[in-house]
DOGULO-359162 format. One record per residue (C-alpha): residue number from 1; residue in one letter; y, z, x. Coordinates in nm, 2 decimals. Each point is the difference from the previous one (the first is absolute). Example, Ala and Ser with C-alpha at 12.3 -4.5 7.8 and 13.67 -1.06 7.14 Angstrom:
<kedos>
1  A  -0.45  0.78  1.23
2  S  0.34  -0.07  0.14
</kedos>
This chain:
<kedos>
1  M  0.00  0.00  0.00
2  N  0.23  0.05  0.30
3  A  -0.07  -0.31  0.20
4  G  0.18  -0.33  -0.06
5  G  0.35  0.10  -0.10
6  E  0.16  -0.29  0.19
7  V  -0.22  -0.24  -0.19
8  I  0.11  0.14  -0.33
9  E  0.37  -0.03  0.11
10  K  -0.04  -0.37  0.09
11  A  -0.19  -0.08  -0.31
12  L  0.27  0.16  -0.21
13  A  0.26  -0.20  0.19
14  Q  -0.19  -0.32  -0.08
15  L  -0.03  0.06  -0.38
16  A  0.26  0.25  -0.11
17  G  0.33  -0.11  -0.16
18  Q  -0.11  -0.06  -0.36
19  A  -0.04  0.22  -0.31
20  F  -0.38  -0.02  0.04
21  T  -0.15  -0.02  0.34
22  P  -0.38  -0.01  0.02
23  I  -0.06  0.22  0.30
24  T  -0.34  0.14  0.03
25  F  -0.12  0.36  0.07
26  S  -0.15  0.03  0.34
27  F  -0.03  0.24  0.30
28  G  0.33  0.06  0.16
29  W  0.21  0.08  -0.30
30  V  0.02  0.37  0.08
31  A  0.12  -0.06  0.35
32  Y  0.24  -0.26  -0.12
33  S  0.15  0.22  -0.27
34  L  0.07  0.28  0.24
35  T  0.15  -0.24  0.26
36  A  0.22  -0.16  -0.27
37  A  0.12  0.34  -0.13
38  M  0.10  0.10  0.35
39  R  0.18  -0.32  0.07
40  V  0.18  -0.04  -0.32
41  F  0.19  0.32  0.04
42  G  0.14  -0.12  0.34
43  D  0.03  -0.37  -0.01
44  P  -0.01  -0.09  -0.37
45  K  -0.22  -0.31  0.04
46  L  -0.34  -0.09  -0.15
47  M  -0.04  -0.34  0.17
48  P  -0.17  0.01  0.34
49  N  0.14  -0.16  0.32
50  V  -0.07  -0.36  0.05
51  D  -0.33  -0.07  0.19
52  F  0.11  -0.35  0.11
53  P  0.32  0.00  0.21
54  C  0.23  -0.30  -0.05
55  M  0.37  -0.08  0.00
56  V  0.24  -0.13  -0.26
57  V  0.25  -0.25  0.16
58  S  0.31  -0.14  -0.16
59  G  0.35  -0.12  0.10
60  S  0.12  0.36  0.01
61  G  -0.26  0.10  0.26
62  Q  -0.36  0.13  0.01
63  R  -0.15  0.33  -0.11
64  D  -0.35  0.15  0.00
65  N  -0.17  -0.03  -0.33
66  C  -0.07  0.32  -0.20
67  S  -0.12  -0.17  -0.32
68  W  -0.37  0.02  -0.08
69  I  0.02  -0.32  -0.21
70  L  0.17  -0.21  0.27
71  A  -0.25  0.12  0.26
72  R  -0.30  -0.09  -0.21
73  I  0.14  -0.34  -0.10
74  L  0.03  -0.09  0.37
75  R  -0.33  0.16  0.10
76  D  -0.19  -0.19  -0.27
77  F  0.17  -0.33  0.04
78  E  -0.30  -0.18  0.15
79  Y  -0.19  0.11  -0.32
80  W  0.24  -0.14  -0.26
81  M  0.18  -0.27  0.20
82  P  0.04  -0.33  -0.19
83  K  -0.24  -0.28  0.10
84  E  0.31  -0.21  0.11
85  V  0.08  0.26  0.26
86  Q  -0.36  0.01  0.13
87  E  0.00  -0.38  0.03
88  E  0.33  0.00  0.19
89  Y  -0.13  0.28  0.23
90  D  -0.32  -0.20  0.08
91  E  0.20  -0.31  0.08
92  M  0.23  0.21  0.23
93  V  -0.29  0.14  0.19
94  K  -0.14  -0.34  0.06
95  K  0.33  -0.11  0.16
96  R  -0.01  0.28  0.25
97  P  -0.15  -0.06  0.34
98  E  -0.32  0.18  0.10
99  I  0.01  0.27  0.26
100  K  -0.29  0.15  0.18
101  E  -0.09  0.36  -0.06
102  L  -0.19  0.17  0.28
103  K  -0.27  0.24  -0.08
104  P  -0.02  0.35  0.16
105  S  -0.16  -0.01  0.35
106  H  -0.22  0.29  -0.10
107  S  -0.16  -0.18  -0.29
108  L  -0.38  0.01  0.01
109  L  -0.03  -0.30  -0.24
110  P  -0.07  -0.34  0.14
111  R  0.30  -0.23  0.01
112  F  -0.07  -0.31  -0.20
113  G  0.24  -0.30  -0.05
114  S  0.28  -0.04  0.25
115  F  -0.05  0.16  0.34
116  F  0.35  0.15  -0.01
117  G  -0.04  0.15  -0.35
118  E  0.04  -0.08  -0.36
119  K  0.29  -0.20  -0.15
120  R  0.23  0.12  -0.28
121  R  0.32  -0.14  -0.14
122  R  0.34  0.14  0.03
123  V  0.16  0.10  -0.33
124  G  0.36  -0.08  -0.10
125  L  0.20  0.14  -0.29
126  C  -0.07  -0.06  -0.37
127  I  0.30  0.09  -0.23
128  S  -0.07  0.02  -0.37
129  V  0.29  0.00  -0.25
130  F  -0.03  0.17  -0.33
131  E  0.23  0.09  -0.29
132  I  -0.04  0.30  -0.22
133  S  0.00  -0.14  -0.35
134  G  -0.13  0.07  -0.35
135  N  0.05  0.25  -0.28
136  H  -0.24  0.25  0.13
137  I  0.18  0.12  0.31
138  G  -0.08  0.37  0.05
139  Q  -0.29  -0.02  -0.25
140  P  -0.34  -0.01  0.17
141  T  -0.25  -0.23  -0.14
142  K  -0.35  0.12  -0.06
143  D  -0.25  -0.13  0.25
144  P  -0.37  0.06  0.06
145  I  0.08  0.32  0.20
146  F  0.18  0.14  -0.31
147  Y  -0.29  -0.08  -0.24
148  S  -0.26  0.12  0.24
149  G  0.16  0.35  -0.02
150  I  -0.05  0.00  -0.38
151  M  -0.37  -0.10  0.05
152  V  -0.06  0.27  0.26
153  I  0.16  0.27  -0.22
154  I  -0.23  -0.10  -0.29
155  L  -0.30  0.01  0.24
156  Q  0.09  0.34  0.12
157  V  0.01  0.13  -0.36
158  V  -0.33  -0.15  -0.08
159  I  -0.17  0.15  0.30
160  A  0.15  0.35  -0.08
161  A  -0.13  -0.04  -0.36
162  V  -0.36  -0.03  0.10
163  P  -0.07  0.38  0.01
164  L  0.15  0.03  -0.34
165  M  -0.24  -0.26  -0.14
166  R  -0.30  0.14  0.18
167  T  0.04  0.38  0.00
168  R  0.31  0.06  -0.22
169  D  0.19  0.11  0.32
170  Y  0.36  -0.10  -0.07
171  I  0.16  0.17  0.31
172  P  -0.03  -0.31  0.24
173  L  0.16  -0.22  -0.26
174  V  0.29  0.25  -0.07
175  V  0.06  0.05  0.37
176  T  0.00  -0.38  0.07
177  V  0.24  -0.08  -0.29
178  A  0.23  0.28  0.11
179  A  0.01  -0.14  0.36
180  I  0.07  -0.35  -0.12
181  S  0.28  0.13  -0.22
182  L  0.16  0.17  0.30
183  C  -0.02  -0.32  0.19
184  L  0.17  -0.20  -0.28
185  V  0.28  0.26  -0.04
186  H  0.08  -0.01  0.37
187  S  0.00  -0.38  0.02
188  S  0.23  -0.03  -0.31
189  L  0.29  0.19  0.14
190  P  0.33  -0.20  -0.04
191  Q  0.09  0.06  0.36
192  W  -0.27  -0.24  0.12
193  R  0.18  -0.29  -0.16
194  A  0.34  0.11  0.12
195  E  -0.12  0.01  0.36
196  K  -0.20  -0.32  0.00
197  W  0.29  -0.21  -0.14
198  N  0.30  0.19  0.14
199  G  0.23  -0.30  0.06
200  R  0.30  -0.11  -0.19
201  R  -0.01  -0.31  -0.22
202  I  0.20  -0.30  0.11
203  G  0.26  -0.08  -0.27
204  E  0.05  -0.35  -0.14
205  G  0.20  -0.23  0.22
206  K  0.05  0.27  0.27
207  D  0.02  -0.19  0.33
208  K  -0.26  -0.23  -0.14
209  G  -0.27  0.25  0.10
210  R  -0.12  0.12  0.33
211  T  -0.26  -0.13  0.24
212  V  -0.21  0.23  0.23
213  S  -0.29  -0.06  0.24
214  L  -0.31  0.21  0.04
215  V  -0.16  0.00  0.34
216  T  -0.22  0.23  0.21
217  G  0.20  -0.06  0.32
218  N  -0.01  -0.21  0.31
219  G  -0.32  -0.20  0.02
220  A  -0.06  -0.03  -0.37
221  K  -0.15  -0.33  -0.12
222  H  0.13  0.04  -0.36
223  V  0.35  0.07  -0.14
224  L  0.07  0.05  -0.37
225  V  0.34  -0.11  -0.11
226  I  0.08  0.13  -0.35
227  I  0.30  -0.12  -0.21
228  C  0.12  0.27  -0.24
229  R  0.21  -0.13  -0.29
230  H  0.11  0.14  -0.34
231  N  -0.19  0.31  -0.12
232  A  -0.21  0.02  0.31
233  F  -0.01  0.31  0.21
234  N  0.21  0.03  0.31
235  L  -0.27  0.01  0.26
236  E  0.23  0.15  0.26
237  D  0.04  0.30  -0.23
238  M  -0.38  0.02  -0.05
239  A  -0.06  0.00  0.37
240  S  0.24  0.28  0.06
241  P  -0.11  0.36  -0.01
242  S  0.17  0.17  -0.30
243  E  -0.06  0.27  -0.25
244  P  -0.13  -0.10  -0.35
245  Q  0.27  -0.08  -0.24
246  G  0.00  0.05  -0.38
247  V  -0.27  0.27  -0.01
248  N  0.00  0.37  -0.03
249  V  -0.14  0.12  0.34
250  H  -0.03  0.36  -0.13
251  F  -0.22  -0.11  -0.28
252  T  -0.23  -0.18  0.26
253  R  -0.01  0.32  0.21
254  V  -0.11  0.21  -0.29
255  V  -0.26  -0.24  -0.12
256  V  -0.15  -0.05  0.35
257  A  -0.01  0.37  0.06
258  L  -0.18  0.06  -0.34
259  L  -0.25  -0.28  0.08
260  A  -0.08  0.16  0.34
261  C  -0.08  0.33  -0.18
262  A  -0.21  -0.19  -0.25
263  W  -0.20  -0.17  0.28
264  L  -0.06  0.33  0.17
265  A  -0.14  0.13  -0.33
266  F  -0.21  -0.31  -0.03
267  L  -0.15  0.06  0.35
268  I  -0.09  0.36  -0.09
269  T  -0.16  -0.12  -0.32
270  V  -0.21  -0.26  0.17
271  A  -0.12  0.24  0.26
272  G  -0.13  0.23  -0.27
273  I  -0.21  -0.26  -0.19
274  Q  -0.37  0.06  0.06
275  E  -0.17  -0.27  -0.21
276  N  0.06  -0.38  -0.01
277  S  0.26  0.01  0.27
278  W  -0.14  -0.32  0.15
279  F  0.14  -0.20  -0.29
280  I  0.35  0.12  0.10
281  L  -0.06  -0.09  0.36
282  A  -0.13  -0.34  -0.10
283  S  0.32  -0.07  -0.19
284  G  0.21  0.12  0.29
285  F  -0.19  -0.23  0.25
286  I  0.05  -0.30  -0.23
287  G  0.38  0.08  -0.03
288  M  0.02  0.05  0.38
289  A  -0.14  -0.34  0.06
290  H  0.23  -0.16  -0.25
291  N  0.31  0.17  0.15
292  L  -0.10  -0.12  0.34
293  V  0.00  -0.36  -0.13
294  V  0.33  0.04  -0.19
295  A  0.17  0.15  0.31
296  A  -0.10  -0.29  0.23
297  F  -0.05  -0.30  -0.23
298  P  0.26  -0.28  0.03
299  R  0.21  -0.09  -0.31
300  E  0.23  -0.27  -0.11
301  P  0.38  0.06  -0.01
302  K  0.01  -0.03  -0.38
303  A  -0.24  0.30  -0.02
304  F  0.29  0.20  0.17
305  G  0.26  -0.13  -0.25
306  M  0.13  -0.26  0.25
307  P  -0.08  -0.35  -0.13
308  L  0.07  -0.24  0.28
309  E  0.05  -0.37  -0.06
310  Y  -0.10  -0.23  0.29
311  K  0.28  -0.23  0.13
312  E  -0.10  -0.15  0.33
313  C  -0.16  0.06  0.33
314  I  0.15  -0.06  0.35
315  A  -0.27  -0.01  0.26
316  E  0.07  -0.11  0.36
317  P  -0.20  0.04  0.32
318  K  0.32  0.11  0.17
319  V  0.15  0.33  -0.13
320  M  0.36  -0.10  0.09
321  Q  -0.04  -0.34  -0.18
322  A  -0.13  0.18  -0.32
323  L  0.30  0.24  0.01
324  M  0.24  -0.30  0.04
325  N  -0.15  -0.18  -0.29
326  L  0.02  0.31  -0.21
327  D  0.37  0.06  0.08
328  E  0.09  -0.36  -0.08
329  K  -0.16  0.02  -0.35
330  Y  0.10  0.36  -0.07
331  P  0.32  0.09  0.20
332  S  0.03  0.34  0.16
333  V  -0.38  0.07  -0.06
334  G  -0.14  -0.13  0.33
335  E  0.25  0.14  0.24
336  P  -0.08  0.37  -0.06
337  L  -0.36  -0.07  0.07
338  V  0.09  -0.14  0.35
339  R  0.07  0.35  0.11
340  I  -0.34  0.11  -0.11
341  F  -0.21  -0.27  0.17
342  F  0.22  -0.05  0.31
343  P  0.12  0.34  0.10
344  G  0.03  -0.10  0.37
345  G  0.26  -0.27  -0.05
346  L  0.01  -0.37  -0.06
347  R  0.01  -0.32  0.20
348  P  0.35  -0.16  0.06
349  G  -0.07  -0.28  -0.25
350  E  -0.13  0.24  -0.26
351  A  0.29  0.24  0.04
352  K  0.24  -0.29  -0.04
353  Y  -0.17  -0.11  -0.32
354  W  0.02  0.34  -0.17
355  E  0.36  0.04  0.12
356  E  0.10  -0.33  -0.16
357  R  -0.18  0.11  -0.32
358  R  0.19  0.32  -0.01
359  N  0.33  -0.16  0.06
360  A  -0.07  -0.26  -0.27
361  R  -0.07  0.28  -0.25
362  I  0.32  0.18  0.10
363  S  0.22  -0.30  -0.03
364  G  -0.16  -0.09  -0.33
365  S  0.07  0.35  -0.13
366  R  0.36  -0.03  0.13
367  N  0.05  -0.33  -0.18
368  R  -0.12  0.15  -0.33
369  K  0.25  0.28  0.04
370  A  0.27  -0.25  0.08
371  E  -0.05  -0.17  -0.33
372  L  0.07  0.33  -0.18
373  D  0.29  0.13  0.22
374  P  0.12  -0.24  0.27
375  A  0.28  0.22  0.14
376  Q  -0.22  0.30  0.04
377  T  -0.25  -0.20  0.20
378  I  0.28  -0.14  0.23
379  S  0.11  0.36  0.06
380  Q  -0.35  0.11  0.09
381  D  -0.05  -0.29  0.24
382  R  0.32  0.07  0.19
383  V  -0.08  0.37  0.03
384  Q  -0.34  -0.08  0.15
385  A  0.17  -0.25  0.24
386  G  0.24  0.27  0.12
387  T  0.32  -0.18  -0.09
388  T  0.30  0.18  -0.14
389  S  0.21  -0.30  -0.12
390  K  -0.01  -0.09  -0.36
391  P  0.02  -0.36  -0.14
392  D  0.28  -0.13  -0.20
393  I  -0.12  0.05  -0.35
394  P  0.16  0.01  -0.35
395  A  0.14  0.33  -0.11
396  Q  -0.25  0.03  -0.28
397  T  -0.29  0.04  0.25
398  I  0.16  0.28  0.20
399  P  -0.17  0.29  -0.20
400  H  -0.34  -0.13  0.13
401  Y  0.09  0.13  0.35
402  R  0.08  0.35  -0.11
403  A  -0.23  0.29  0.05
404  Q  -0.29  0.03  -0.24
405  G  0.08  0.23  -0.29
406  E  0.37  -0.08  0.00
407  T  0.06  -0.12  -0.35
408  T  0.38  -0.06  -0.01
409  P  0.15  -0.22  0.27
410  N  0.31  0.13  0.17
411  T  0.26  -0.28  -0.07
412  D  0.26  0.17  0.22
413  I  -0.18  -0.12  0.32
414  P  0.12  -0.34  0.11
415  V  -0.24  -0.28  0.08
416  S  0.13  -0.03  0.35
417  S  -0.12  0.35  0.08
418  L  -0.35  -0.08  -0.10
419  Q  0.00  -0.31  0.22
420  S  0.13  0.18  0.31
</kedos>
């Protein structure tokens, strides 16, 4: 009853977040309930730490990911990747030259094939572009893992009911149903949902959405670029460590403490059962096997409430070429990844290319501002150039050169003084 608390925690993180979460009774719930009660009074969190480290990269910088959902989406990518991505990846691998991989000198196995070792192919970079879309954002869809939990719960009840049908012993059935009820109460706490989807929603028409990249780090062969538009979650918010919003933390603390006491009472009760205790153990073993599968089994993004629509794939044998192609199609998305994959610096030609891209974006932004306020843009350009002289401009444009926040222009100051 006390082993496997970490497994229970990860199984809850996989399934929790809905009004009904089919989590099964298994060994480890007593240990997990005590650990959760101790932790919730310090750091008021129920979700475990991510078990697959990765980074969220955007134009504003990079940050370590703290979201369980984003970590599992990237970890399970090779499981749910579209077939178009797999085809592009296979084609990219064929384009790469072969290199020879030397076997260890202490190997006792005979060396077949090439005398210098076996050949393998270098791997470039495969960038998959998705967009969060649909009307079910934040609403997990029911997959086989969800329905398997319902089936296992029914099986546990049936096994515990065997002594009742054979010898009229109802104690195993009552104990098993009570344990399953405690599991369902714990998994239905509102704070689970508040922690799993803790990001703000993107408003309609706000900056036309945001684009972020998920990557494990330097040397990764896959990068996920996710475009977030109206009503989608701000993935940078989700990746940041933050306290749950919109829930009563004190209510969670009280309920978790009461559940810990109830599990202790359950442990004492099971220890005192003399007859037909094997049926309770059998139910626990089945639940433990199921929770192990749930904690480790890969799932699709829509099962986490993140429906991703495939857009395109950019796969190149050369990492730099893939990043260049990405930045040309999606400006300001490829350049932040350069710092991830090339921390030691760039070649002169590559550095010149990215410098030109950066200057082009700056000039484009400046031109858009000039269309809205030409005089303000001229003032900013001359300040950056370090000049103090002002151009001869009409009197009606003089207030644009005044300090920000000055609403009423001072008409007593002559124009000649501003041009001196």
